[in-house]
mmCIF file of the C-alpha atoms, coordinates in Angstrom:
data_MODEL
# 
_entry.id   MODEL 
# 
loop_
_atom_site.group_PDB 
_atom_site.id 
_atom_site.type_symbol 
_atom_site.label_atom_id 
_atom_site.label_alt_id 
_atom_site.label_comp_id 
_atom_site.label_asym_id 
_atom_site.label_entity_id 
_atom_site.label_seq_id 
_atom_site.pdbx_PDB_ins_code 
_atom_site.Cartn_x 
_atom_site.Cartn_y 
_atom_site.Cartn_z 
_atom_site.occupancy 
_atom_site.B_iso_or_equiv 
_atom_site.pdbx_formal_charge 
_atom_site.auth_seq_id 
_atom_site.auth_comp_id 
_atom_site.auth_asym_id 
_atom_site.auth_atom_id 
_atom_site.pdbx_PDB_model_num 
ATOM 1   C CA . UNK A 1 1   ? -3.749 52.255  1.598  1.00 0.00 ? 1   UNK A CA 1 
ATOM 2   C CA . UNK A 1 2   ? -1.646 52.200  4.656  1.00 0.00 ? 2   UNK A CA 1 
ATOM 3   C CA . UNK A 1 3   ? -4.349 49.526  6.526  1.00 0.00 ? 3   UNK A CA 1 
ATOM 4   C CA . UNK A 1 4   ? -3.771 47.268  3.708  1.00 0.00 ? 4   UNK A CA 1 
ATOM 5   C CA . UNK A 1 5   ? -0.235 47.086  3.884  1.00 0.00 ? 5   UNK A CA 1 
ATOM 6   C CA . UNK A 1 6   ? -0.113 46.793  7.351  1.00 0.00 ? 6   UNK A CA 1 
ATOM 7   C CA . UNK A 1 7   ? -2.923 43.805  6.871  1.00 0.00 ? 7   UNK A CA 1 
ATOM 8   C CA . UNK A 1 8   ? -0.664 41.990  4.438  1.00 0.00 ? 8   UNK A CA 1 
ATOM 9   C CA . UNK A 1 9   ? 2.726  42.857  6.565  1.00 0.00 ? 9   UNK A CA 1 
ATOM 10  C CA . UNK A 1 10  ? 0.861  41.204  9.673  1.00 0.00 ? 10  UNK A CA 1 
ATOM 11  C CA . UNK A 1 11  ? -0.653 38.052  7.751  1.00 0.00 ? 11  UNK A CA 1 
ATOM 12  C CA . UNK A 1 12  ? 2.373  37.445  5.786  1.00 0.00 ? 12  UNK A CA 1 
ATOM 13  C CA . UNK A 1 13  ? 4.115  34.696  8.290  1.00 0.00 ? 13  UNK A CA 1 
ATOM 14  C CA . UNK A 1 14  ? 0.449  33.372  8.707  1.00 0.00 ? 14  UNK A CA 1 
ATOM 15  C CA . UNK A 1 15  ? 0.251  32.899  4.747  1.00 0.00 ? 15  UNK A CA 1 
ATOM 16  C CA . UNK A 1 16  ? 3.928  31.307  4.765  1.00 0.00 ? 16  UNK A CA 1 
ATOM 17  C CA . UNK A 1 17  ? 3.290  28.938  7.262  1.00 0.00 ? 17  UNK A CA 1 
ATOM 18  C CA . UNK A 1 18  ? 0.442  27.676  5.474  1.00 0.00 ? 18  UNK A CA 1 
ATOM 19  C CA . UNK A 1 19  ? 2.024  27.263  2.250  1.00 0.00 ? 19  UNK A CA 1 
ATOM 20  C CA . UNK A 1 20  ? 4.800  25.199  4.365  1.00 0.00 ? 20  UNK A CA 1 
ATOM 21  C CA . UNK A 1 21  ? 1.893  22.965  5.637  1.00 0.00 ? 21  UNK A CA 1 
ATOM 22  C CA . UNK A 1 22  ? 0.010  22.496  2.173  1.00 0.00 ? 22  UNK A CA 1 
ATOM 23  C CA . UNK A 1 23  ? 3.538  21.893  0.526  1.00 0.00 ? 23  UNK A CA 1 
ATOM 24  C CA . UNK A 1 24  ? 4.315  19.064  3.068  1.00 0.00 ? 24  UNK A CA 1 
ATOM 25  C CA . UNK A 1 25  ? 1.093  17.449  2.950  1.00 0.00 ? 25  UNK A CA 1 
ATOM 26  C CA . UNK A 1 26  ? 1.543  17.124  -0.495 1.00 0.00 ? 26  UNK A CA 1 
ATOM 27  C CA . UNK A 1 27  ? 4.610  15.610  -0.315 1.00 0.00 ? 27  UNK A CA 1 
ATOM 28  C CA . UNK A 1 28  ? 3.273  13.032  2.315  1.00 0.00 ? 28  UNK A CA 1 
ATOM 29  C CA . UNK A 1 29  ? 0.233  12.345  -0.203 1.00 0.00 ? 29  UNK A CA 1 
ATOM 30  C CA . UNK A 1 30  ? 2.904  11.310  -2.559 1.00 0.00 ? 30  UNK A CA 1 
ATOM 31  C CA . UNK A 1 31  ? 4.761  9.109   -0.432 1.00 0.00 ? 31  UNK A CA 1 
ATOM 32  C CA . UNK A 1 32  ? 1.712  7.015   0.747  1.00 0.00 ? 32  UNK A CA 1 
ATOM 33  C CA . UNK A 1 33  ? 0.763  6.775   -3.034 1.00 0.00 ? 33  UNK A CA 1 
ATOM 34  C CA . UNK A 1 34  ? 4.114  5.179   -3.556 1.00 0.00 ? 34  UNK A CA 1 
ATOM 35  C CA . UNK A 1 35  ? 3.732  2.997   -0.626 1.00 0.00 ? 35  UNK A CA 1 
ATOM 36  C CA . UNK A 1 36  ? 0.425  1.565   -1.626 1.00 0.00 ? 36  UNK A CA 1 
ATOM 37  C CA . UNK A 1 37  ? 1.209  1.302   -5.172 1.00 0.00 ? 37  UNK A CA 1 
ATOM 38  C CA . UNK A 1 38  ? 3.377  -2.499  -4.107 1.00 0.00 ? 38  UNK A CA 1 
ATOM 39  C CA . UNK A 1 39  ? 1.015  -5.226  -4.674 1.00 0.00 ? 39  UNK A CA 1 
ATOM 40  C CA . UNK A 1 40  ? 3.117  -7.633  -2.371 1.00 0.00 ? 40  UNK A CA 1 
ATOM 41  C CA . UNK A 1 41  ? 0.502  -10.513 -2.371 1.00 0.00 ? 41  UNK A CA 1 
ATOM 42  C CA . UNK A 1 42  ? 0.669  -10.518 -6.588 1.00 0.00 ? 42  UNK A CA 1 
ATOM 43  C CA . UNK A 1 43  ? 4.437  -10.024 -6.383 1.00 0.00 ? 43  UNK A CA 1 
ATOM 44  C CA . UNK A 1 44  ? 4.995  -13.034 -4.047 1.00 0.00 ? 44  UNK A CA 1 
ATOM 45  C CA . UNK A 1 45  ? 4.136  -15.144 -7.086 1.00 0.00 ? 45  UNK A CA 1 
ATOM 46  C CA . UNK A 1 46  ? 7.551  -14.487 -8.216 1.00 0.00 ? 46  UNK A CA 1 
ATOM 47  C CA . UNK A 1 47  ? 9.380  -15.924 -5.385 1.00 0.00 ? 47  UNK A CA 1 
ATOM 48  C CA . UNK A 1 48  ? 11.051 -19.379 -5.397 1.00 0.00 ? 48  UNK A CA 1 
ATOM 49  C CA . UNK A 1 49  ? 12.499 -21.412 -2.628 1.00 0.00 ? 49  UNK A CA 1 
ATOM 50  C CA . UNK A 1 50  ? 16.450 -20.790 -2.385 1.00 0.00 ? 50  UNK A CA 1 
ATOM 51  C CA . UNK A 1 51  ? 16.623 -17.360 -3.754 1.00 0.00 ? 51  UNK A CA 1 
ATOM 52  C CA . UNK A 1 52  ? 18.989 -15.063 -2.714 1.00 0.00 ? 52  UNK A CA 1 
ATOM 53  C CA . UNK A 1 53  ? 18.253 -11.895 -0.939 1.00 0.00 ? 53  UNK A CA 1 
ATOM 54  C CA . UNK A 1 54  ? 19.673 -9.819  -4.089 1.00 0.00 ? 54  UNK A CA 1 
ATOM 55  C CA . UNK A 1 55  ? 17.281 -12.283 -6.237 1.00 0.00 ? 55  UNK A CA 1 
ATOM 56  C CA . UNK A 1 56  ? 14.143 -12.087 -3.688 1.00 0.00 ? 56  UNK A CA 1 
ATOM 57  C CA . UNK A 1 57  ? 14.587 -8.142  -3.692 1.00 0.00 ? 57  UNK A CA 1 
ATOM 58  C CA . UNK A 1 58  ? 14.667 -7.858  -7.721 1.00 0.00 ? 58  UNK A CA 1 
ATOM 59  C CA . UNK A 1 59  ? 12.082 -10.042 -8.011 1.00 0.00 ? 59  UNK A CA 1 
ATOM 60  C CA . UNK A 1 60  ? 10.150 -7.812  -5.560 1.00 0.00 ? 60  UNK A CA 1 
ATOM 61  C CA . UNK A 1 61  ? 11.746 -4.619  -6.862 1.00 0.00 ? 61  UNK A CA 1 
ATOM 62  C CA . UNK A 1 62  ? 11.994 -3.426  -3.526 1.00 0.00 ? 62  UNK A CA 1 
ATOM 63  C CA . UNK A 1 63  ? 14.023 -3.327  -0.575 1.00 0.00 ? 63  UNK A CA 1 
ATOM 64  C CA . UNK A 1 64  ? 12.735 -4.626  2.696  1.00 0.00 ? 64  UNK A CA 1 
ATOM 65  C CA . UNK A 1 65  ? 11.019 -1.950  4.986  1.00 0.00 ? 65  UNK A CA 1 
ATOM 66  C CA . UNK A 1 66  ? 12.045 -3.996  7.974  1.00 0.00 ? 66  UNK A CA 1 
ATOM 67  C CA . UNK A 1 67  ? 15.181 -6.584  8.486  1.00 0.00 ? 67  UNK A CA 1 
ATOM 68  C CA . UNK A 1 68  ? 15.814 -8.600  11.486 1.00 0.00 ? 68  UNK A CA 1 
ATOM 69  C CA . UNK A 1 69  ? 18.284 -11.534 12.575 1.00 0.00 ? 69  UNK A CA 1 
ATOM 70  C CA . UNK A 1 70  ? 16.483 -13.680 15.079 1.00 0.00 ? 70  UNK A CA 1 
ATOM 71  C CA . UNK A 1 71  ? 16.023 -17.361 16.047 1.00 0.00 ? 71  UNK A CA 1 
ATOM 72  C CA . UNK A 1 72  ? 13.606 -19.608 14.115 1.00 0.00 ? 72  UNK A CA 1 
ATOM 73  C CA . UNK A 1 73  ? 12.191 -23.161 14.860 1.00 0.00 ? 73  UNK A CA 1 
ATOM 74  C CA . UNK A 1 74  ? 11.523 -25.901 12.321 1.00 0.00 ? 74  UNK A CA 1 
ATOM 75  C CA . UNK A 1 75  ? 8.613  -28.124 12.919 1.00 0.00 ? 75  UNK A CA 1 
ATOM 76  C CA . UNK A 1 76  ? 10.937 -30.684 14.643 1.00 0.00 ? 76  UNK A CA 1 
ATOM 77  C CA . UNK A 1 77  ? 11.957 -28.111 17.111 1.00 0.00 ? 77  UNK A CA 1 
ATOM 78  C CA . UNK A 1 78  ? 15.373 -27.563 16.110 1.00 0.00 ? 78  UNK A CA 1 
ATOM 79  C CA . UNK A 1 79  ? 16.583 -24.087 16.113 1.00 0.00 ? 79  UNK A CA 1 
ATOM 80  C CA . UNK A 1 80  ? 18.369 -22.154 13.236 1.00 0.00 ? 80  UNK A CA 1 
ATOM 81  C CA . UNK A 1 81  ? 19.487 -18.628 12.655 1.00 0.00 ? 81  UNK A CA 1 
ATOM 82  C CA . UNK A 1 82  ? 17.250 -16.831 10.073 1.00 0.00 ? 82  UNK A CA 1 
ATOM 83  C CA . UNK A 1 83  ? 16.591 -13.339 8.618  1.00 0.00 ? 83  UNK A CA 1 
ATOM 84  C CA . UNK A 1 84  ? 13.219 -11.774 8.292  1.00 0.00 ? 84  UNK A CA 1 
ATOM 85  C CA . UNK A 1 85  ? 12.309 -9.109  5.710  1.00 0.00 ? 85  UNK A CA 1 
ATOM 86  C CA . UNK A 1 86  ? 9.274  -7.245  5.739  1.00 0.00 ? 86  UNK A CA 1 
ATOM 87  C CA . UNK A 1 87  ? 7.780  -5.509  3.137  1.00 0.00 ? 87  UNK A CA 1 
ATOM 88  C CA . UNK A 1 88  ? 4.977  -2.832  3.987  1.00 0.00 ? 88  UNK A CA 1 
ATOM 89  C CA . UNK A 1 89  ? 2.551  -2.074  1.502  1.00 0.00 ? 89  UNK A CA 1 
ATOM 90  C CA . UNK A 1 90  ? 0.347  -0.041  3.487  1.00 0.00 ? 90  UNK A CA 1 
ATOM 91  C CA . UNK A 1 91  ? -3.019 -2.157  3.090  1.00 0.00 ? 91  UNK A CA 1 
ATOM 92  C CA . UNK A 1 92  ? -4.192 -4.991  5.118  1.00 0.00 ? 92  UNK A CA 1 
ATOM 93  C CA . UNK A 1 93  ? -3.444 -8.439  3.933  1.00 0.00 ? 93  UNK A CA 1 
ATOM 94  C CA . UNK A 1 94  ? -1.027 -7.395  1.325  1.00 0.00 ? 94  UNK A CA 1 
ATOM 95  C CA . UNK A 1 95  ? 2.221  -7.151  3.331  1.00 0.00 ? 95  UNK A CA 1 
ATOM 96  C CA . UNK A 1 96  ? 4.995  -9.703  2.934  1.00 0.00 ? 96  UNK A CA 1 
ATOM 97  C CA . UNK A 1 97  ? 7.349  -11.503 5.429  1.00 0.00 ? 97  UNK A CA 1 
ATOM 98  C CA . UNK A 1 98  ? 10.440 -13.126 3.748  1.00 0.00 ? 98  UNK A CA 1 
ATOM 99  C CA . UNK A 1 99  ? 12.494 -15.832 6.189  1.00 0.00 ? 99  UNK A CA 1 
ATOM 100 C CA . UNK A 1 100 ? 15.846 -16.357 5.134  1.00 0.00 ? 100 UNK A CA 1 
ATOM 101 C CA . UNK A 1 101 ? 18.488 -19.216 6.010  1.00 0.00 ? 101 UNK A CA 1 
ATOM 102 C CA . UNK A 1 102 ? 22.151 -19.288 5.955  1.00 0.00 ? 102 UNK A CA 1 
ATOM 103 C CA . UNK A 1 103 ? 22.927 -22.097 3.238  1.00 0.00 ? 103 UNK A CA 1 
ATOM 104 C CA . UNK A 1 104 ? 26.560 -23.968 3.305  1.00 0.00 ? 104 UNK A CA 1 
ATOM 105 C CA . UNK A 1 105 ? 27.931 -21.301 0.521  1.00 0.00 ? 105 UNK A CA 1 
ATOM 106 C CA . UNK A 1 106 ? 26.991 -18.537 3.435  1.00 0.00 ? 106 UNK A CA 1 
ATOM 107 C CA . UNK A 1 107 ? 24.587 -16.884 1.131  1.00 0.00 ? 107 UNK A CA 1 
ATOM 108 C CA . UNK A 1 108 ? 21.048 -16.366 2.622  1.00 0.00 ? 108 UNK A CA 1 
ATOM 109 C CA . UNK A 1 109 ? 18.492 -17.787 0.802  1.00 0.00 ? 109 UNK A CA 1 
ATOM 110 C CA . UNK A 1 110 ? 14.603 -17.869 1.362  1.00 0.00 ? 110 UNK A CA 1 
ATOM 111 C CA . UNK A 1 111 ? 13.050 -20.636 3.268  1.00 0.00 ? 111 UNK A CA 1 
ATOM 112 C CA . UNK A 1 112 ? 9.258  -19.699 3.207  1.00 0.00 ? 112 UNK A CA 1 
ATOM 113 C CA . UNK A 1 113 ? 7.417  -16.300 2.982  1.00 0.00 ? 113 UNK A CA 1 
ATOM 114 C CA . UNK A 1 114 ? 3.657  -15.396 3.903  1.00 0.00 ? 114 UNK A CA 1 
ATOM 115 C CA . UNK A 1 115 ? 1.516  -12.883 3.181  1.00 0.00 ? 115 UNK A CA 1 
ATOM 116 C CA . UNK A 1 116 ? -0.263 -10.913 6.257  1.00 0.00 ? 116 UNK A CA 1 
# 
């Protein structure tokens, strides 16, 4: 009986560590399924030119995974300050980039978007 108790006590930290690892793997699996559940290629059909940032976020049902303020250039070579939002789906050819310009009313409105 003493040897069984000693075996359980010695292996208890290992068992606890294994439980922690398995529970974290389950949490990670849950996050990846949420990430992959967005179909940004399909959702991009809800976008229209000149939508506000809030309207874009509402249409996609998500906030961006990455947002940047940068300098954009139009076809004529004119530079302008723009914002880019990236929505990552976790799948190739299903990530969305939305480019915003600052309108005369100071609101940021979408100028273009693309799937990559």
